[in-house]
C-alpha positions as CSV (number, residue, x, y, z in Angstrom):
1,M,-59.5,-11.1,19.3
2,R,-57.9,-11.7,15.8
3,K,-56.2,-8.3,16.0
4,Q,-54.7,-9.1,19.4
5,L,-53.3,-12.4,18.0
6,L,-51.7,-10.7,15.1
7,V,-49.9,-8.0,17.3
8,P,-46.7,-10.1,17.5
9,L,-46.7,-10.5,13.7
10,R,-47.3,-6.8,13.1
11,L,-44.5,-5.9,15.5
12,A,-42.2,-8.3,13.7
13,V,-42.9,-7.1,10.1
14,G,-44.0,-3.5,10.9
15,W,-47.3,-4.0,9.0
16,E,-49.8,-1.4,10.0
17,L,-47.6,-0.6,13.0
18,S,-48.1,2.9,14.5
19,P,-45.5,5.2,13.1
20,R,-45.2,6.8,16.5
21,L,-44.4,3.5,18.2
22,L,-42.0,2.6,15.4
23,S,-40.1,5.8,15.7
24,I,-39.7,5.4,19.5
25,I,-38.5,1.8,19.2
26,G,-36.2,2.7,16.2
27,A,-34.7,5.8,18.0
28,T,-34.1,3.8,21.1
29,M,-32.2,1.1,19.3
30,L,-30.2,3.7,17.4
31,V,-29.2,5.4,20.7
32,L,-28.2,2.0,22.2
33,L,-26.2,1.2,19.0
34,R,-24.5,4.6,19.1
35,L,-23.6,4.3,22.8
36,T,-22.3,0.7,22.3
37,I,-20.0,1.6,19.4
38,G,-18.9,4.9,21.0
39,W,-17.9,3.1,24.2
40,H,-16.0,0.5,22.3
41,F,-14.0,3.2,20.4
42,Y,-13.4,5.2,23.6
43,T,-12.1,2.3,25.7
44,E,-9.9,1.1,22.8
45,G,-8.4,4.6,22.6
46,I,-7.8,4.8,26.3
47,E,-6.1,1.4,26.4
48,K,-3.8,2.3,23.5
49,Y,-2.9,5.6,25.1
50,A,-2.3,4.1,28.6
51,A,-0.1,1.4,27.1
52,G,2.4,4.0,26.0
53,N,4.2,1.6,23.6
54,W,1.2,0.4,21.6
55,T,1.9,-0.1,17.9
56,A,-0.1,-1.2,14.9
57,A,3.0,-2.8,13.4
58,P,2.2,-6.5,14.2
59,F,-1.3,-6.1,12.7
60,F,0.1,-4.6,9.4
61,V,2.9,-7.2,9.2
62,N,0.3,-10.0,9.2
63,A,-1.9,-8.3,6.6
64,K,-3.2,-10.6,3.9
65,G,-5.3,-10.2,0.7
66,P,-4.9,-8.1,-2.4
67,F,-3.8,-5.0,-0.4
68,A,-1.3,-6.9,1.9
69,E,1.8,-5.3,0.4
70,E,0.4,-1.8,0.8
71,F,-0.4,-2.4,4.5
72,R,3.0,-4.0,5.1
73,G,4.6,-1.0,3.6
74,M,3.0,1.1,6.3
75,V,5.1,-0.5,9.0
76,W,8.0,1.8,9.9
77,D,11.2,0.7,8.2
78,H,9.5,-2.6,7.3
79,D,12.5,-3.8,5.2
80,G,15.3,-2.3,7.4
81,S,16.3,0.2,4.7
82,I,16.8,2.9,7.4
83,R,18.3,0.9,10.3
84,L,20.7,-1.1,8.1
85,D,21.9,2.0,6.3
86,K,25.0,3.2,8.3
87,D,25.0,6.7,6.7
88,A,21.3,7.2,7.5
89,I,21.7,6.1,11.1
90,M,24.7,8.3,11.7
91,L,22.9,11.3,10.2
92,Q,19.8,10.6,12.3
93,W,21.8,10.1,15.5
94,A,23.8,13.3,14.9
95,T,20.5,15.1,14.4
96,D,19.2,13.7,17.7
97,R,22.5,14.8,19.4
98,D,22.0,18.4,18.2
99,R,18.3,18.4,19.0
100,V,18.7,17.1,22.5
101,A,21.4,19.7,23.2
102,D,19.1,22.5,21.9
103,H,16.1,20.9,23.8
104,F,17.8,21.1,27.2
105,G,20.1,24.0,26.4
106,F,23.3,22.1,27.1
107,D,26.5,23.9,28.0
108,D,29.9,23.1,26.3
109,E,30.7,20.3,28.8
110,Q,27.3,18.7,28.3
111,R,27.6,18.9,24.5
112,Q,30.9,17.2,24.7
113,Q,29.3,14.4,26.7
114,A,26.5,14.1,24.2
115,Q,29.1,13.8,21.4
116,E,30.8,11.0,23.4
117,N,27.4,9.2,23.7
118,Y,27.0,9.5,19.9
119,A,30.5,8.1,19.2
120,K,29.9,5.2,21.6
121,S,26.6,4.3,20.0
122,V,28.0,4.4,16.5
123,I,30.7,1.9,17.6
124,Q,28.0,-0.3,19.1
125,Y,26.0,-0.1,15.9
126,E,29.0,-1.0,13.7
127,S,29.7,-4.0,16.0
128,V,26.1,-5.2,15.6
129,L,26.4,-5.1,11.8
130,E,29.7,-6.9,11.8
131,E,28.5,-9.7,14.1
132,N,25.5,-10.3,11.8
133,A,27.2,-9.7,8.5
134,T,26.5,-13.2,7.1
135,D,22.7,-13.1,7.8
136,L,22.5,-9.5,6.5
137,E,24.2,-10.5,3.3
138,E,21.7,-13.3,2.8
139,Y,18.9,-10.9,3.6
140,Q,20.0,-8.4,1.0
141,L,20.3,-11.2,-1.6
142,G,16.8,-12.4,-0.7
143,K,15.2,-9.0,-1.2
144,A,15.3,-9.3,-5.1
145,R,13.8,-12.8,-4.8
146,M,10.9,-11.6,-2.7
147,E,10.2,-8.7,-5.1
148,K,10.1,-11.2,-8.0
149,L,7.7,-13.4,-6.0
150,D,5.4,-10.5,-5.1
151,Q,5.2,-9.6,-8.8
152,D,4.2,-13.1,-9.8
153,P,0.3,-12.9,-10.4
154,T,-0.1,-16.7,-10.5
155,R,0.6,-17.0,-6.8
156,D,-2.3,-14.8,-5.9
157,G,-4.8,-17.2,-7.4
158,V,-3.4,-20.4,-6.0
159,A,-3.6,-20.9,-2.2
160,S,-0.7,-23.3,-2.0
161,L,1.6,-21.0,-3.9
162,G,0.5,-18.0,-1.9
163,G,1.2,-19.9,1.3
164,Q,4.6,-20.9,0.0
165,R,5.4,-17.3,-0.7
166,E,4.5,-16.3,2.8
167,T,6.7,-19.1,4.2
168,I,9.6,-17.8,2.2
169,R,8.8,-14.2,3.3
170,K,9.0,-15.2,7.0
171,E,12.3,-17.0,6.5
172,W,13.7,-14.0,4.7
173,K,12.5,-11.6,7.3
174,G,14.0,-13.8,10.0
175,K,17.5,-13.2,8.6
176,A,17.4,-9.5,9.5
177,A,15.0,-9.6,12.5
178,P,17.7,-10.2,15.2
179,T,19.9,-7.4,13.8
180,L,17.1,-5.0,13.6
181,K,16.1,-5.8,17.2
182,Q,19.7,-5.1,18.4
183,V,19.8,-1.8,16.4
184,D,16.5,-0.8,18.1
185,T,18.1,-1.5,21.5
186,V,21.2,0.5,20.7
187,W,19.0,3.4,19.4
188,K,16.8,3.3,22.5
189,N,19.8,3.3,24.9
190,Y,21.3,6.1,22.9
191,I,18.3,8.4,23.5
192,I,18.3,7.3,27.2
193,A,22.0,8.2,27.5
194,Q,21.5,11.6,25.9
195,N,18.6,12.4,28.3
196,S,20.8,11.4,31.2
197,V,23.2,14.2,30.3
198,A,20.6,16.7,31.4
199,S,20.6,18.0,34.9
200,R,17.6,17.5,37.2
201,E,16.7,21.1,36.7
202,Q,16.9,20.9,32.9
203,M,14.8,17.7,32.9
204,E,12.1,19.3,35.2
205,T,12.0,22.4,33.1
206,H,12.0,20.9,29.6
207,G,10.9,17.3,30.0
208,A,12.5,14.3,28.4
209,Y,13.6,14.3,24.8
210,H,11.7,11.6,22.9
211,L,12.9,9.4,20.0
212,R,12.1,10.8,16.6
213,K,12.0,8.3,13.8
214,P,12.5,9.4,10.2
215,L,9.6,8.6,7.9
216,S,10.0,5.5,5.8
217,A,6.7,6.2,3.9
218,L,4.2,9.0,3.5
219,M,2.1,7.4,6.3
220,D,3.8,4.8,8.4
221,T,3.4,3.4,12.0
222,S,5.6,6.1,13.4
223,I,2.7,8.5,12.7
224,I,-0.2,6.0,13.0
225,D,0.8,4.9,16.4
226,V,0.6,8.4,17.7
227,I,-2.6,9.5,16.0
228,L,-4.8,6.4,16.4
229,P,-5.3,6.5,20.2
230,Y,-6.5,10.1,19.9
231,F,-8.6,9.2,16.9
232,D,-10.3,6.3,18.8
233,I,-11.0,8.6,21.8
234,A,-12.3,11.4,19.7
235,V,-14.7,9.2,17.7
236,G,-15.8,7.4,20.9
237,L,-16.6,10.7,22.7
238,C,-18.5,12.1,19.6
239,L,-20.6,9.0,19.4
240,L,-21.2,8.8,23.2
241,L,-22.3,12.5,23.2
242,G,-24.1,12.3,19.9
243,L,-22.0,15.1,18.6
244,F,-21.3,15.4,14.8
245,T,-22.5,11.8,14.6
246,P,-22.5,11.6,10.7
247,V,-18.9,12.7,10.6
248,A,-17.8,10.4,13.4
249,G,-19.8,7.5,12.0
250,L,-18.2,7.9,8.6
251,A,-14.7,8.3,10.1
252,A,-15.2,5.1,12.2
253,A,-16.6,3.2,9.2
254,G,-13.7,4.3,7.1
255,F,-11.2,3.1,9.7
256,L,-12.9,-0.2,10.2
257,G,-13.2,-0.6,6.5
258,S,-9.4,-0.3,6.2
259,V,-9.1,-3.0,8.8
260,V,-11.3,-5.3,6.8
261,L,-9.2,-4.6,3.6
262,S,-6.0,-5.5,5.5
263,Q,-7.5,-8.9,6.4
264,F,-9.5,-9.5,3.2
265,P,-11.6,-11.5,2.6
266,P,-13.1,-11.9,6.1
267,A,-12.8,-15.5,7.2
268,T,-13.2,-17.4,10.4
269,G,-10.5,-17.7,12.9
270,P,-8.6,-15.4,15.4
271,T,-7.6,-12.9,12.7
272,S,-11.1,-12.7,11.2
273,S,-12.2,-9.1,10.3
274,I,-15.9,-10.0,10.1
275,Y,-16.5,-8.3,13.4
276,Q,-15.0,-5.1,12.1
277,L,-17.1,-5.4,9.0
278,I,-20.3,-5.7,11.1
279,E,-19.3,-2.7,13.3
280,A,-18.5,-0.7,10.2
281,M,-22.0,-1.3,8.9
282,G,-23.4,-0.2,12.2
283,C,-21.3,3.0,11.9
284,L,-22.8,3.7,8.5
285,V,-26.3,3.2,9.9
286,L,-25.5,5.8,12.6
287,A,-24.1,8.2,10.0
288,G,-27.0,7.7,7.6
289,T,-29.7,8.2,10.2
290,G,-28.2,11.1,12.0
291,A,-28.5,9.1,15.2
292,G,-27.0,11.9,17.3
293,R,-30.3,13.8,17.1
294,F,-31.8,11.1,19.3
295,A,-30.7,11.8,22.9
296,G,-27.6,13.5,21.7
297,L,-26.1,17.0,21.3
298,D,-26.8,16.9,17.5
299,Y,-30.4,17.5,18.5
300,F,-29.6,21.0,19.6
301,L,-27.3,21.6,16.6
302,H,-30.1,20.4,14.3
303,L,-32.5,23.0,15.9
304,I,-30.0,25.7,15.2
305,V,-29.6,24.6,11.6
306,R,-33.4,24.6,11.1
307,K,-33.7,28.0,12.7
308,V,-31.1,29.6,10.5
309,W,-32.0,27.9,7.2
310,G,-35.6,27.1,8.0
311,T,-37.6,24.3,6.3
312,P,-38.1,24.1,2.5
313,S,-41.2,25.7,1.2
314,D,-43.8,23.8,-0.8
315,D,-42.4,25.3,-4.0
316,E,-38.9,24.1,-3.3
317,V,-40.0,20.6,-2.5
């Protein structure tokens, strides 16, 4: 009778619990955890891919904490150094003009039309810069001020000073934001115009020519936005299938860890990263326990490994 009354306590603390029962319960929970996290990653990846224009830029722009500047620097052309540089834009658009001609195999007449599209877009670009010259001048003058504020260590330790710096940053960014938006529109319309030069047969044969942005950093959102949907889908499928679970778990934990660092320290509110921190810990559990060997394809891979290498002998243990 006493033993029966103590069963709930034994189940709660694991004291004198049957190892067989514990392994079944533990393995079941690991499988459920793996499937839950895998489904989350897979659906996130599918949504990003289906959106077509998904970008991580807003997330990086709003980064906070000791690594905020590094994450903000990962936003493509975050300071407008490319889009506000006339020489850089003309070179890039001339490159796009030649690439689109080679992509479709334009004849001489089509190449001439592509050149006219290029000249027209350059005129539009120059007009945008001229219309916003005053704001752009203030923006360029404010860049040195922001660099000085970012290098001031006293503002990192005082919340009020840090908040003041962020207010100044938003006002400074706001000076160039309308211009950069207009440049983006001109650039987008330029690519559309160049694609419209192609005949229906050329379009069906080669497909549309897509915008190619020059890198503004070693790794920026022009690359991240392309890779991340496939990364999420791949990690999700691996966890759902229980395939290469330690690798997938570590990759997922590393990614979620970077999210936590971009919003560090985790705090309450809509931008809290505590949820990513919890899920990252779950991914580490999956990686550390080899959870794919429970109702997953890693079970069969593990059998192959054991068959090839065998189990360690008593002397080796």
